[in-house]
Legacy VTK file of the C-alpha trace (Angstrom):
# vtk DataFile Version 3.0
C-alpha trace
ASCII
DATASET POLYDATA
POINTS 393 float
-12.590 -10.924 -60.077
-12.157 -14.351 -61.674
-9.136 -16.646 -61.596
-9.215 -19.640 -63.906
-7.196 -22.798 -63.303
-5.232 -24.813 -65.808
-6.771 -27.936 -67.273
-6.821 -30.876 -64.833
-5.611 -28.664 -61.946
-8.906 -28.507 -60.060
-8.648 -31.840 -58.202
-7.341 -30.346 -54.934
-10.135 -27.759 -54.873
-12.742 -30.434 -55.591
-11.300 -32.241 -52.556
-11.916 -29.028 -50.539
-8.238 -28.284 -49.943
-8.060 -24.567 -49.071
-4.890 -23.730 -51.024
-4.409 -23.045 -54.738
-0.728 -22.942 -55.706
0.709 -20.617 -58.329
1.443 -23.471 -60.750
-2.266 -24.299 -61.019
-3.300 -20.807 -62.163
-3.944 -20.202 -65.869
-5.321 -16.647 -65.873
-6.030 -13.795 -63.474
-8.580 -11.064 -64.185
-6.951 -7.734 -64.955
-6.773 -5.423 -61.938
-6.833 -8.167 -59.300
-4.830 -7.065 -56.246
-3.444 -8.663 -53.102
-6.234 -9.441 -50.629
-9.027 -9.268 -53.207
-11.824 -11.810 -53.033
-11.738 -13.900 -56.215
-13.955 -16.505 -57.824
-11.964 -19.620 -58.687
-13.112 -21.386 -61.836
-12.107 -24.647 -63.469
-10.575 -24.608 -66.958
-14.069 -24.946 -68.467
-15.352 -21.898 -66.584
-17.395 -23.786 -63.971
-17.463 -22.433 -60.398
-15.161 -24.029 -57.822
-14.708 -21.739 -54.802
-14.175 -18.262 -53.341
-10.851 -17.187 -51.913
-8.367 -14.406 -51.156
-5.755 -13.589 -53.806
-2.093 -13.380 -52.751
0.159 -12.680 -55.764
3.389 -12.628 -53.763
2.987 -16.163 -52.402
3.384 -19.667 -53.793
-0.043 -20.229 -52.218
-1.720 -17.960 -54.715
-5.290 -18.278 -53.402
-6.543 -19.177 -49.927
-10.083 -20.496 -50.122
-12.792 -19.742 -47.563
-16.015 -20.924 -49.264
-17.020 -23.645 -51.699
-20.583 -22.378 -52.098
-21.466 -20.150 -55.049
-23.805 -18.023 -52.905
-21.208 -17.324 -50.161
-18.778 -14.906 -51.775
-17.655 -13.217 -48.540
-18.265 -9.726 -49.899
-20.939 -8.958 -47.312
-19.932 -8.177 -43.724
-22.902 -10.198 -42.463
-21.347 -13.359 -43.952
-18.243 -12.955 -41.802
-20.134 -11.939 -38.657
-22.378 -15.008 -38.879
-19.406 -17.271 -39.554
-17.323 -15.826 -36.727
-20.221 -15.958 -34.259
-20.833 -19.641 -35.034
-17.139 -20.404 -34.473
-17.140 -18.468 -31.168
-20.141 -20.404 -29.846
-18.592 -23.713 -30.919
-15.271 -22.963 -29.216
-16.934 -21.795 -26.008
-19.103 -24.928 -25.867
-16.024 -27.178 -25.998
-13.908 -25.462 -23.341
-12.961 -27.351 -20.169
-14.224 -26.068 -16.833
-12.487 -23.007 -15.387
-10.829 -22.146 -18.709
-11.089 -18.778 -20.447
-7.921 -18.849 -22.540
-8.439 -20.402 -25.977
-7.906 -20.041 -29.716
-10.984 -18.428 -31.202
-9.983 -18.451 -34.886
-7.462 -20.984 -36.181
-6.888 -19.953 -39.784
-7.688 -22.726 -42.283
-8.805 -24.994 -39.442
-11.835 -22.746 -38.952
-12.313 -21.731 -42.574
-10.804 -18.263 -41.986
-7.435 -18.521 -43.794
-4.602 -16.365 -42.503
-6.607 -15.224 -39.484
-5.586 -16.156 -35.929
-7.256 -14.821 -32.789
-6.378 -15.985 -29.282
-8.553 -15.089 -26.300
-7.307 -14.394 -22.780
-10.467 -13.792 -20.739
-11.728 -10.379 -21.973
-8.692 -9.734 -24.197
-8.431 -10.774 -27.860
-5.076 -10.929 -29.659
-5.023 -10.905 -33.454
-2.459 -12.148 -35.939
-3.321 -11.278 -39.545
-0.941 -13.346 -41.621
-2.144 -12.711 -45.198
-3.432 -9.793 -47.311
-6.909 -11.373 -47.216
-6.902 -11.474 -43.423
-5.632 -7.881 -43.234
-8.558 -6.873 -45.473
-10.905 -8.089 -42.703
-9.247 -6.161 -39.857
-11.847 -3.422 -39.498
-14.805 -5.848 -39.571
-13.023 -8.217 -37.180
-12.384 -5.507 -34.588
-16.033 -4.447 -34.868
-17.130 -8.054 -34.332
-14.892 -8.596 -31.309
-16.065 -5.328 -29.810
-19.693 -6.416 -30.272
-18.892 -9.730 -28.560
-17.772 -7.892 -25.428
-13.979 -8.025 -25.605
-12.576 -5.140 -23.587
-9.049 -5.149 -25.020
-8.086 -5.931 -28.621
-4.431 -6.197 -29.664
-2.820 -6.995 -32.997
0.528 -8.811 -32.969
2.921 -8.748 -35.940
6.404 -9.905 -36.812
8.670 -6.881 -36.369
10.014 -7.312 -39.902
6.480 -6.842 -41.249
6.068 -3.413 -39.644
7.830 -0.347 -41.125
8.376 1.072 -37.636
9.631 -2.234 -36.255
6.774 -2.441 -33.761
5.377 -5.868 -32.950
1.945 -4.899 -31.673
-0.857 -2.349 -31.916
-3.518 -1.600 -29.323
-6.794 -1.492 -31.261
-9.131 -1.145 -28.270
-8.853 -0.738 -24.507
-5.763 -0.285 -22.366
-2.661 -2.439 -22.192
-2.570 -3.981 -18.717
-1.302 -7.200 -17.156
-3.387 -9.969 -18.711
-4.510 -12.892 -16.553
-6.519 -15.911 -17.623
-7.529 -19.389 -16.427
-6.628 -22.813 -17.781
-8.165 -25.804 -15.961
-8.499 -23.516 -12.934
-4.793 -22.590 -13.010
-3.901 -18.887 -13.223
-1.531 -17.585 -15.886
-0.127 -14.291 -17.101
0.306 -13.783 -20.838
3.031 -11.454 -22.105
0.988 -9.878 -24.894
3.315 -7.080 -26.069
6.618 -8.948 -26.046
5.861 -12.673 -25.706
6.172 -15.209 -28.489
3.235 -15.610 -30.901
0.179 -14.089 -29.176
1.811 -14.255 -25.731
1.182 -17.829 -24.598
1.098 -21.349 -26.098
-2.537 -22.333 -25.658
-2.146 -25.344 -27.960
-0.446 -27.409 -25.209
-3.349 -27.115 -22.735
-4.430 -30.785 -22.740
-0.843 -32.042 -22.880
-0.036 -30.060 -19.751
-2.992 -31.662 -18.006
-1.675 -35.102 -19.008
1.772 -34.278 -17.655
0.200 -33.317 -14.346
-1.255 -36.820 -14.045
2.285 -38.274 -14.197
4.082 -35.689 -12.046
3.501 -36.874 -8.474
6.796 -37.438 -6.602
8.745 -36.922 -9.828
11.894 -34.904 -10.438
11.057 -32.879 -13.546
13.123 -30.988 -16.119
11.153 -28.573 -18.290
13.411 -27.500 -21.173
12.548 -24.515 -23.405
10.257 -23.655 -20.472
9.140 -20.182 -21.636
6.353 -19.122 -19.199
6.729 -22.314 -17.142
3.263 -23.757 -17.755
4.394 -27.402 -17.750
6.364 -26.696 -14.554
3.315 -25.286 -12.787
1.147 -28.276 -13.703
3.900 -30.557 -12.371
4.231 -28.710 -9.046
0.483 -28.426 -8.466
0.226 -32.178 -8.974
2.858 -33.113 -6.405
6.184 -33.104 -8.257
9.139 -33.510 -5.887
11.438 -31.083 -7.722
11.085 -29.021 -10.916
13.759 -27.250 -12.929
12.574 -24.748 -15.568
15.214 -24.203 -18.232
15.221 -21.437 -20.841
17.802 -19.235 -22.539
15.609 -16.160 -21.904
15.736 -14.594 -18.429
12.667 -12.517 -19.333
10.696 -15.711 -19.993
11.793 -17.266 -16.705
10.912 -14.079 -14.796
7.376 -14.501 -16.130
7.547 -18.202 -15.223
8.230 -17.264 -11.589
5.404 -14.703 -11.616
3.096 -17.481 -12.786
4.298 -19.726 -9.968
3.572 -17.030 -7.391
0.174 -16.374 -8.948
-0.689 -20.002 -8.121
0.556 -19.962 -4.535
3.918 -21.562 -5.301
6.170 -18.884 -3.789
7.423 -21.316 -1.135
8.529 -23.734 -3.856
10.786 -21.001 -5.248
12.157 -20.038 -1.819
12.928 -23.627 -0.787
14.458 -24.624 -4.132
11.698 -27.089 -4.955
11.455 -25.052 -8.140
14.532 -23.577 -9.767
14.804 -21.415 -12.895
17.905 -22.059 -15.004
18.890 -19.441 -17.594
20.811 -21.717 -19.939
20.840 -23.088 -23.452
18.779 -26.284 -23.448
21.129 -28.115 -25.832
24.125 -27.423 -23.597
22.292 -28.396 -20.424
21.038 -31.690 -21.882
24.542 -32.496 -23.059
26.194 -31.907 -19.687
23.493 -32.843 -17.143
23.783 -35.723 -14.708
22.532 -39.103 -15.948
19.605 -40.571 -13.999
18.740 -37.405 -12.068
15.383 -36.626 -13.704
12.305 -38.875 -13.688
10.500 -36.794 -16.317
11.835 -34.519 -19.059
9.805 -32.132 -21.232
11.190 -31.302 -24.683
9.034 -28.542 -26.185
11.384 -26.524 -28.417
10.427 -23.734 -30.803
9.999 -24.703 -34.446
13.390 -25.768 -35.799
12.227 -25.272 -39.398
9.718 -23.025 -41.140
10.327 -24.244 -44.692
10.952 -27.486 -46.559
14.579 -26.654 -47.397
15.723 -26.899 -43.753
13.845 -30.070 -42.750
16.980 -32.235 -42.681
18.857 -29.742 -40.508
15.868 -29.480 -38.177
15.614 -33.270 -37.977
19.183 -33.413 -36.705
18.319 -30.873 -34.003
15.279 -32.848 -32.867
17.291 -36.067 -32.886
20.068 -34.537 -30.801
17.844 -33.312 -27.952
15.814 -36.529 -27.930
18.924 -38.702 -27.844
20.319 -36.734 -24.898
17.037 -36.936 -22.982
16.600 -40.647 -23.690
20.206 -41.333 -22.682
20.040 -39.420 -19.420
16.513 -39.752 -18.028
16.205 -42.131 -15.084
15.512 -45.769 -15.977
11.741 -46.158 -16.248
11.439 -42.391 -16.675
9.285 -40.443 -19.107
10.007 -37.971 -21.890
7.286 -35.655 -23.197
8.710 -34.729 -26.605
7.232 -32.369 -29.200
7.716 -30.767 -32.576
5.689 -27.705 -33.575
7.289 -27.534 -37.042
4.594 -27.838 -39.703
7.063 -29.400 -42.139
7.991 -32.204 -39.718
5.241 -34.784 -40.254
4.038 -37.097 -37.520
5.627 -40.034 -39.305
8.959 -38.227 -39.657
8.877 -37.198 -35.996
8.417 -40.825 -34.906
11.333 -41.822 -37.148
13.477 -39.131 -35.512
12.648 -40.431 -32.022
13.270 -43.992 -33.270
16.727 -42.930 -34.490
17.463 -41.212 -31.181
16.448 -44.307 -29.182
18.482 -46.572 -31.482
21.639 -44.477 -31.162
21.151 -44.231 -27.387
20.679 -48.021 -27.300
17.683 -47.695 -24.978
14.399 -49.592 -24.773
11.679 -47.041 -25.494
7.886 -47.520 -25.383
5.359 -45.054 -26.758
2.632 -44.358 -24.188
0.760 -41.491 -25.877
0.494 -39.722 -29.229
-0.133 -36.004 -28.640
-1.367 -33.098 -30.741
-2.708 -29.561 -30.345
-5.705 -28.827 -28.123
-9.200 -29.050 -29.703
-9.586 -25.278 -30.122
-6.632 -25.589 -32.538
-8.381 -28.322 -34.535
-7.470 -28.746 -38.220
-9.613 -29.523 -41.245
-9.553 -33.109 -42.496
-9.159 -31.579 -45.967
-6.064 -29.655 -44.836
-3.697 -32.072 -43.068
-0.994 -29.385 -43.057
-2.947 -27.846 -40.179
-1.725 -30.566 -37.809
1.472 -28.760 -36.893
1.980 -29.969 -33.280
3.194 -33.539 -32.909
4.103 -35.119 -29.611
4.923 -38.416 -27.966
5.099 -39.542 -24.357
7.780 -42.202 -24.224
9.032 -44.375 -21.394
12.686 -45.324 -21.288
13.014 -48.825 -19.818
16.780 -49.262 -19.770
19.584 -50.342 -22.067
19.102 -52.746 -24.974
LINES 1 394
393 0 1 2 3 4 5 6 7 8 9 10 11 12 13 14 15 16 17 18 19 20 21 22 23 24 25 26 27 28 29 30 31 32 33 34 35 36 37 38 39 40 41 42 43 44 45 46 47 48 49 50 51 52 53 54 55 56 57 58 59 60 61 62 63 64 65 66 67 68 69 70 71 72 73 74 75 76 77 78 79 80 81 82 83 84 85 86 87 88 89 90 91 92 93 94 95 96 97 98 99 100 101 102 103 104 105 106 107 108 109 110 111 112 113 114 115 116 117 118 119 120 121 122 123 124 125 126 127 128 129 130 131 132 133 134 135 136 137 138 139 140 141 142 143 144 145 146 147 148 149 150 151 152 153 154 155 156 157 158 159 160 161 162 163 164 165 166 167 168 169 170 171 172 173 174 175 176 177 178 179 180 181 182 183 184 185 186 187 188 189 190 191 192 193 194 195 196 197 198 199 200 201 202 203 204 205 206 207 208 209 210 211 212 213 214 215 216 217 218 219 220 221 222 223 224 225 226 227 228 229 230 231 232 233 234 235 236 237 238 239 240 241 242 243 244 245 246 247 248 249 250 251 252 253 254 255 256 257 258 259 260 261 262 263 264 265 266 267 268 269 270 271 272 273 274 275 276 277 278 279 280 281 282 283 284 285 286 287 288 289 290 291 292 293 294 295 296 297 298 299 300 301 302 303 304 305 306 307 308 309 310 311 312 313 314 315 316 317 318 319 320 321 322 323 324 325 326 327 328 329 330 331 332 333 334 335 336 337 338 339 340 341 342 343 344 345 346 347 348 349 350 351 352 353 354 355 356 357 358 359 360 361 362 363 364 365 366 367 368 369 370 371 372 373 374 375 376 377 378 379 380 381 382 383 384 385 386 387 388 389 390 391 392
């Protein structure tokens, strides 16, 4: 199947960008269907790349190879590619860590395909017709690599039965894994994304280095990972705040898994089932030394960027206004459409309106197993700053 581009529309492909948008397409071979592997040609008929066709998307083709000889039609091509990625990811893992992102979509040259690993369990998200086409081969590969449990996660709206997961191999049991020697449970059937946010691994380690003797507020806490790093590194008091009681129940299980039951019993750790916006608005000024702002994505498309920006500004302004003088704020955006530059402008606006002196100590991003291609800057979805609030201007 051949897809030919319009004249002068091949520049992005020549720059190895993995997306071809609908407006660049001149002609599509008759009979080409969603998920088919297609050869992308320039207007003059010269070869450009191989990719997966997706007629229902503005991103009409997702490219996986720029070599004429690597058309992806042979299972061996994918097995060799996946095995090389697995060995690379394993070689870069920190000590005592067996939870990591194995396949990171365009970042690993496998567009639409996400696989997270929790020890001997692999969790799949197949986000495009091309990725779905590879399901059978992928399960066979993961089985050959020794994974004992294989699960596929989906958005409920994508499944006709409204089910969010399928068990493809093994039995569904409580899933434990290690991160920097810390024990965690992942809620695979019902948790967000694949069950845990592995992309914050290195940022949690950094927070731990600042936590000693600090009073910490972890907003949008989910499974409480930032809270656990804080407590294990000598935090004086930690409050985990989330609107979901189910998430905070798992947070407390994770605390107990790491020998922190006493911290729950004595009140050194407290779970607060509340809306983070409301809590930040009404909380006592100067009580917390360190605040974590790690909200879910406020926007998933360009049309709502301005609305999302207001949400990010609001929570940052409240945290900056109310953190103790000299205190720290770990603030993040995981919205792909909020650029790093825009995020800094949002925090600037929050600091300006709060009339506080703010210094940037660290620029943060996703952990290395979530690395993005230099040719695909859209893959840098997680932006973060560690800021210190030094008092009023």
